matplotlib code that plots the C-alpha trace (Angstrom):
import matplotlib.pyplot as plt

x = [32.9, 30.4, 32.3, 35.7, 34.7, 33.5, 36.9, 38.7, 36.8, 37.4, 41.1, 41.2, 39.3, 41.8, 44.7, 43.3, 42.8, 46.4, 47.7, 45.6, 46.8, 50.5, 50.0, 48.6, 51.4, 54.0, 52.3, 52.2, 55.9, 56.8, 54.7, 56.5, 59.9, 59.0, 57.8, 61.0, 63.1, 61.2, 61.2, 64.4, 64.4, 66.1, 68.6, 72.1, 74.8, 76.8, 75.8, 77.3, 78.6, 77.9, 79.6, 78.2, 80.0, 82.2, 83.5, 81.6, 79.7, 76.1, 73.8, 71.9, 68.2, 65.8, 65.4, 69.1, 68.9]
y = [55.6, 53.8, 50.4, 51.8, 52.6, 49.1, 47.6, 50.1, 49.0, 45.3, 46.0, 47.8, 44.8, 42.3, 44.4, 44.8, 41.0, 40.4, 42.8, 41.2, 37.7, 38.9, 40.4, 37.1, 35.1, 37.4, 37.2, 33.3, 33.3, 35.5, 33.3, 30.1, 31.7, 32.8, 29.3, 27.8, 30.2, 29.2, 25.5, 24.5, 21.1, 18.5, 16.7, 15.6, 18.0, 15.2, 11.8, 8.9, 6.0, 2.6, -0.6, -4.1, -7.3, -7.5, -4.0, -2.6, 0.7, 0.5, 2.7, 5.6, 5.5, 8.1, 9.5, 10.1, 13.2]
z = [-61.6, -59.3, -59.9, -58.9, -55.3, -54.7, -55.9, -53.8, -50.7, -51.6, -51.9, -48.6, -46.9, -48.5, -47.3, -43.8, -43.6, -44.8, -42.1, -39.4, -40.5, -40.5, -37.0, -35.7, -37.2, -35.6, -32.2, -32.5, -33.4, -30.4, -28.1, -29.4, -28.9, -25.4, -24.5, -26.0, -23.9, -20.7, -21.3, -23.2, -24.7, -22.3, -24.4, -23.8, -24.8, -26.6, -28.0, -26.2, -28.3, -26.9, -27.9, -28.1, -26.8, -29.8, -29.4, -32.4, -32.0, -31.8, -33.9, -32.5, -31.9, -33.2, -29.6, -29.2, -31.4]

ax = plt.figure().add_subplot(projection="3d")
ax.plot(x, y, z, "-o")
ax.set_aspect("equal")
plt.show()
């Protein structure tokens, strides 16, 4: 019976660590969401198509998205 109490204590410690980690993750997620709401990304609402001299549409750059 002496061995079973140590395993129970270890299980409790592991579960407590899991709960703390889960709580930290939820707090970080809430913080990121709050920051995103306060500072929305500045990007154009629609992409603008540009044309070259021949009238062909030019491709979009990586930063257009």
